[in-house]
N, C-alpha and C positions, 0 to 999 in steps of 0.2 A: 443788613438791612430787612431783609425777607424774614428772618427769624425774631428779630424786633416785634415786626408786625405781627407775626404769630401769637406773640407773648400780650399783646394788645386784645387780640380778640380770643385768647385764652381767660381774660380779667374779663370780656364782656358776658362771656358764658357763664362763668361763674356768679356773675352779677344777676345774669337772669335765672340762675337756679336759687339765689336768695328771693328774688322777687316773687318765686313759688309761695313761700310761706305768708309774704304779705298778702297776696292776692286771697288766700284761705282766710287770714282773720279779718280782712274787710268783708267778705262775704257773709261771716258769720254775724257781723254787727248788722249787715243792710237786710239781709233776707232770713226768712225762717228756713228750716231744713229743708222741705220740699221743694221750694222755688231755689234754695242755694244749691243743690244738687245738680240741677239743669245747667245754671250759669257757671258754676265752679266747673264741672267738666268741660265746658267751652273754652273758659280761660286756660286749663291746664293743658289742653289740645292745641291751643295756640303756642301756647309756652313750650310744648313739646316740639312743634314744628319750627319754630324759632330755633331751639337747640340744633335739632337735627341738619337743618340748613348750615348752620355754621360749622357743624362738622365736616359737612359735605364740601364747604368752601375750602376747610384747612387742607383737605384730601387733595383738591385741586391745587391749591397752592403749594404743595410741597411736590407734585408732579412737575408744576410749569418752574419750581426751585432746581428741581434736577437737571431741567433741560440747560441751565445756565451753569451748572457745575463745572463741565469741563474747560469752559473759558475762565471761570472763577479759578478752577483749580490750578489751571495753567500760572495764573500769576502767583498765586500763593505759593507754589513748587518754585516759582522763581526767586520767590523772597528768602525762601529757606536754603541756607547755606551750610553744609556739614564738612567741618573740618577733621581731617586726619587725627586721631590721637594714639598714640601706641597703648596697646594693653597693658594692663597690669597682671594679668593671668599668668601663673608659672609652670613651665612643663619641661622634660626632658629637652624638646626642641621646639621652639617658636619662631617662626620668622615673618616678618612684615616689609621685609626690604627697606630698612631705614637707611638713614646717609651712611652709615657705614658697613654695608652689605658687602662690597668689594673684599674686604676684611676675612669674610666668611666663605665666599664663593669663589670658586678658580674654575678656570675653562681648560677641557681636556687639550693635551698637545698630542693627543696618541692618534690611531686611526683605526677604523675597523678591520677586523680579521677576517678575510673572506679566502677561500680556497680556488673561487671561479673568476674572482676580478684581481687583474694586476695593477690598475692603474691607480696610480698613488693619490692621484688629485680626486680620483672619485670617492675614496675611502678615508679620505682625510676629512678632520670635524673642522670644517672652515664656516659653519654657521654662527653669525654673529648673534651676541646678547647684549642687550641694555635693559638698565630699570627706569622706568617712566611712568608717568600717568597715562591713564586710557585714552584712545583718540577717538573711540564709539562708546555711545552711551555714557557719558563722564558721570561721576558720582562724587564721592567724597574728595572735596580740594586737598593734594597734598598726599593722597595715599597712591604708593608707587607700586609698581610689580614687576617681576622677570619675565621680560618679552623677547618672545624669538623673532629675529629681525631678518633673516635669510629665508626665501622660498627656495625649495629643489635643492635643499644643503643637508648634510648629516650635523647635528648639533650636540654637546656632551658638555655639560658643567655639573659640578657636586660640591657639596659642602659638608665638612666634617661635624658631627655631633660635639658636644662640648665633652660629655662622657659617652661611654659607651652604655647602648639601651640594650637591656636584657629582661624581658618580660615574663620569663617563667614564674608561672602562677599568678600571673596578672593579666589584667584585660588590655589589651593593644588598641588604641584609637589613631589611625591616619586620616588626615583632613586637609583637604587645600581646595582652593579656588583656582577655576579655570575660564578663561574669557577668551572666545574664538572670534577677534575681533574682524577677521578676514575669513570668518566660516571656516570649515574645514572639508573639504573633498577627498584628499586623500594624506595620511599622515598620523601620528601618535602625538597624544598630550598626557602620557602617562609618567610615574616616577617610579623610581627603584630604590629600597632601602638595602644598602650594601653590607654584605658579611664581613664581621671581622676575620683580618688574616692573621697569622704568625708574626707576618712581617707589617710594619707600619702603613697605613693606607697612604697613597700618594694620588690625589686628586688630578696631576697632571698626566698619570697614567691610565685614566678611567677611560675604560672602551666598553664594547659590547660583551665582550667575553669576561669581564669582572663580576667575580660573583655575588650574587643578589640572595636576599632572605625573601623580600616579598615585592612584586610587581604589581601596581594596581593604578587604573586610571583609563580615562577613554581612549579609544582608537577606530579610527574609519579611513576605510579604501573601498571605492566602489560599493557592493551591495553589502560590506562587512561593517557593522557599527555595533561596537560592544564596550562594556565596562570592564578590563581586565583584572581579574583576581587569580595571580598566579603564586603559588609559594614553592620555594626549592624544599625537599625534604630528602634527608641523609637516610640511606639504608643500613640499619645498625649492624647488619652482619657483612656486607660488603664495603661499607664506608661510601659507597657512590652515590651522587644526589641526582633526583630526579624532579622533574617540573610536573607539579599537580595543577590541573586548569580547573576553573569553575565550569562546571557544566550549564548551558542556559544562562549564560550572564544576561544582564539588563542591557538596555539600549542607552548610549550616551545621548546627550541633548547637544544637537548642534544648533546653537544659536549664539548670537553677537552679545547677549547679557552676560553676567556672570553666573556660573554654574558652581555649586558647593557639592563636592563629592567627599563621603564619609565612609571609611571602612572600620567595623569594630570587630574583633576577634576575641572573645570572652574565655575563661578559664575551662568552661564546660564544654569547649569545642564549637560551640556555635559562633556564628558569625552573621552581620547584618552589614548589606550596604546602602546609604542613603543618597539621595539625589534631590538637591537644595530639601534637605531636612527631612524628608519623606522615604520611607523604606521602599527599595525599589527590589531586593533581593534579599532573603534570608535563608538560612541552612545550617548544617551540619559540615564539619572538615572531614570526617568520618565518611560521609554518605553522597556528598554532592559534587566530588571532585574526580576527574580522571585523567591518568590512572588512579586507581584507588590507592589509600594512603598503606592500607595493609593487603599483602598479596595473598591469593585465594589459599587454604591450608591443603588442597588436593590439585593437582594437575594430571593432563593426558601423559599418559606414558610415550615418550616420544620413540621408544622400539617398537613398539605394538604396531602390527600390519596387518590389514584386512585381509582375510582367508580369500583365496582364489575361487573357492566354491561357494562363497558366501552371498545369499540370493537376497536383495533387498528390492526387487521389483515385485509391487503388492498383486497386481491385476497382469492375466495374459489371455490372449485369444481362444476361445473355446477351440481346442482341436478336432472335436466330434462334429462342429455345427458345419453345415453345408448351405449352399446358395439355393434358395428356394426355384423350383422349375419357372416360375411364372416372373421372376424378377429380371426385368428389363434395363439394362444397364445403360441402353443406347436411347432412349426415351429422352426427347428434349425436356428442360426445365420450364421452356415457355412455348405456347401454341397461340395459333391466331383467335381469337374469339368469334366463333360462328353466329352467336346471338347478335351482333354488333350490327347495326344498320346505318348506310351512308347518310348524312344530314341532308336535308333537301335543299340548303343554301350551297351545297358544295360545289365549287367551279372548277373541273375538271380541266378544262383547256385555259384557265389562267394561268401564267407564269408567276412564279412569287418575285422576282426582279423584272424591271422593265427599264426601257429608255426614259432618262429624265425629259420631258417634252418641252421644259425652258432653256434644254441645252442648246448652245449654237456653235455651230463651225467656226472657229478664230480666222479671221480674216487673212491674218500670216501662214494659214495650215497650209505646208506644200505635200501634197500626198506622195509624190516622188522620193521627197527626201524623209518626210515625217510618217509616211506610211497611210493606210486607210484609217480615216477620222472616226472613230466611234463614240457616239455620245456616252455620258456618264450613266450608270444604272443607278434605279432607285428602287426601295420597296415599293409593291404594288400596291396601292391603296385600298384595292378590292380584297384584298389577303389579309387584312389587319388582325382577323381573326383565326389566322391559320388555317382557313377553308379551301385552299386552292392546290392545284397539282393532282397527281393521281393519288387518289383514294386508296388506303390500306387499311385492312383489318385491324384494331388494336392487339397487343399481344395480352394473354393472361397465363396464369400458371396451371403447369400441365397435372393433373391430379394424377395421371400414372407415373409420375417423374417418381424415382426412388434414388437414382445415384449409383455410385459404385459401391457393392455390396462387400460387408466387412462382417468377419466373424465376431461374435458378442464377447466381452470380456467376462473372464470369470476369476474366483480367487486364485490366487497361486499355491498351489499345494506345499511347494519348496520354499515359500517365504519367509524368513527369518526377523525380516524387522530391519529398521537403519542401524548400520553400523556406527560404534564409535568407539574409540580407544579405550583402554581401561584406566583407572585414576589411579596415581600413586602419589604417596606423601610429598608435599611440595619442599625440594630441599632447601628452598630458600624464603621460607616463610617464617616471618616474625609478626607480631603484634604490639605496637604503637597506638596506647590509647590517650596518648597525649601530645598528638601533633600541634597542638596551640604553644608549646613552648619552643617557640622559635629560637635560631642561635642568635648569639649576641650580634647587634647591628651597629656599624661605626660612622655612616654616613648616608645622605641622602643624595640621589642622583638622577638628572633629566638626560637620557641618551636616546636622541631622537632623530628621525627622520621625516620630513614633512614636506609637501608641496605648498602648503599655505604658510606665509608667515604672521605677524601681530598676533603668536598666541602668547596670551600672558597667565602668568603664575603668581598666585598671591596667598598671603595668610595661612602658611602652613603649621599645621599642629600634629606633633608625633608625641604621644604619651600613653597615660593610663588610666585617665578619669574621662568619662563620658560627658559627666555633667560640665567640667572645664571646658570641653570641646564644643558642647551645646553654647553655653555662654560665650565662648569666642567668636561662635558662629553668628550670635544675637547681636556681639559688638561689630560686627566686621560685614558680613555677607547680608544679613537681613536689613541693614542701613542700607547698603548698595543696592539691595534689590528692589527697595522701596521707590528710591531715587529713579534706578533704571526703568523700572515697570511706567512711571509716569511719562517719561520719554519715550518709551516704547510704544505704549497706547497712542501717543500723540502722533508718532509717525506712522502708525498702521493706520490710524482713522485718516491721517493726511494721504496716505497711498489709496486709500479707497475712495477718498474724495477726488482725488485727480483721477482714477481710471474712470470714475465716474461721469465728471465734468471736464475732463481733458485740461484743467487748468492748471499751471504751473505752481499757484498759490492758493490753497485749500480756503474754503468758507470761514472754518473756525479760525484761520489764522488772520483773515481780512478783518472778522468782526471783532477780534483783540485788539488790532490795531485801530479800527474805527472808536472802540470803546476808550482806547490811550489818548487819541486824538480829540476825542468829545470832552474829555476832563478837562483838557487844558483852554479849547475854545469851543464851545457848544456850537455857536452859530453859524459860523465858518466849515467846521465838519459837517454840520447837516447838510448845509448847501452843495458842497464837495461829493458827498455820498450821499443821495436823497435815499436810496435803497436800503442801505445798511440804517439810515435814521429811521426809516417807518419800520424794520423789523425790530428796531431797539425798542421804538415807541410802543409796538404792538407787544411786544414781550413786557414791556414795564405795565401797560395800561389792562392787560388780561385778566391779571387777579381780580382788579378792583370791577371788572366789568362783569368777570364770575360773579363776585360777590353780590352785587346788584340784582344781577338775572336770579340769584338764589334766594334772595330776602325779598324779592318784590312780591305782592300781595297775589295769591291766586284770583284769577278770574272765575266767577260763579257760574256756573252751567243754570240754564232754564229749570233744568227739574231740581237742581240743589235749590234754587230759590223758591220754588213751590214747596219743598221740603221745609224751608225755614219759615217759610209764612203759615204752613200748618201748624209748626210747632209754637208760633208765637199765638196764633189764635186759641190753642189748648192752653197757654199760659194766661191767656186772657180771662178764660172763662173761670180757670182757677183762681185769678186773682179777684175776679168778682164774687165769688163765695167767700174768700177770705177778706174782702173788703174792711169788714167791720173789726178785722182785728189787725190789718196793718196799717190802719190811717195815721196812726201816732206811735209806729215802732219806734222812731228815730228819738220822740222826745221822751218815751217811756222807759229807754234803754238805761239799764243800771249794770253794776258788777255781779249783783245776784243772777239775774236774768240770763246776762250773757254767760255764766258757770252753767246754768240750765240748758241754756241752747247748745253750749257745747257738749255737754254731757249728754245730749241727744243725739250724736252721731252713731248712728249703725255701725254694727258690727263690720260690713263690708267695707264701708269707708275708712274705718281705723285699718283695716288690713290691705287696703289699696293705698293707703299712705306709707305704711311698713314698707311694703314692697317696691313703692318707689323713691322712698329714701334708700333702701339696699341698692336700686339700680344706680342713684345719684354716686353713691359711695364708690361703686365698681367701677363706674366713669371717670370718677376723678382719679383712681388708681391708674387705671391705664392711659388717661392724660400724663399723668406724671413718669409714667414709664417711657412715652412718646418723646417727654421732654428731655 
């Protein structure tokens, strides 16, 4: 309704602009050029004033409309229902946990392998899994995800790929959603891409020692909060595998809304980690991982030892230096200040603590059993400025103090510099310039321990197309995020209102409830809730009151009236001079003399009209953009 009113106001402004040209034509017919200029300018100024006031009202109305958007937005959000629809995007592996999910995923029946823990129950993967819709910040109807159901437990579940994924020479994209419905204080929410073995992969035997290629995702416990990116690299000389950890990984988002994590590894060894479709970390596999992919060409010789006579002390005390005869090591660091004078208000005989004059001996006090009663001591009120007791001179630094004498340091003539072992060629050196060519991957798995439950995983994409992964995110996460943010902002505002007002039901919800009831029964609702009724009336009436205040005629000041009177007197004198020429103007006007008068415009007037027409066109363009 508000925007409909604005449309009407825009039409009024356009109408006023059209009146501008009609005003000028009328003035050409009625007045001569000299008189016409004065009246024309007055009319045009009035026209401009009306236009500006209408624009001011338009801005005010936009602001007032914005104040109502939260309530109206909530009503609109409630009416929008998005239903789950499986994606048409194809990839080596896409999982949306549809009805047949249990035919693709299998829970591990194995246990963690530990050298320090012998309790089978603690090592067993006994955490429960379920596929269900979210319970916090519900979004797309019918969209389900894989949920961790057990707190303080080990969980393990995996799914085999339809075909082995080999990304040699290709871009690898790993993307999935994490929803921490119960937040996360200590636990992991990362995934692993499992390495292809000689024997066929068995999901029932999946555990923490199952070889993986990439580990990616959030992990938090205490002060540790990061998004893991670890890949296992094979040493081409020894055949051993070593984990390469990303240096300075980005922080995970610990929130109850759905968070999208994306890992991209490209054939040029560059990588990128995105969180909610925004780059959180980027770098290179050869430069940003520790230990480094390629070992150093040279290493320290393990058999090289530091010589016994090697001197690596750069400075030594001067052996020829002697203590000066006037050096007094016994001189104190502080001495009394002899220039200090005792203050005149100093009370030498006043104690700092005195007996409490208001203290009274208890009636049941027995001197023989309880001992001699002594009143409670309190600070002496006369000594508040610390001016009681024996006065002592303050201490000051002793100018003669030098401390214990030490010989000055000189350069060591035998100094050889810091020792380091000699370098020898690294026998284990190799150079792998293509670490992006990960080994073939056969499955995806979640092997986790967490103190919190209700962790949801959904919309997993593993493939080679950045464009497809982004489009998949637009079809899934982007829609979820939009719905969740409306609910999140609503809850956030509600919590703030409750904190400020100490009320269980926020003002916004009450106003929305009032509007719903008002639509059904206005009179009864207004009587029942006069406060909210008054607020609603004020909000509705305020735009129209603002319009009246803006377009009301401005009251003229005394000086302004005098100036107008002077202008009228000057016009009257000019009219008397030209009276003979203007008496019969209206009767003798013809098309010919109208052309002559129109042609009599000055160059300044023409330029002013062109300038005003240009401004009008620019204003119309701006208004169209606003619309």
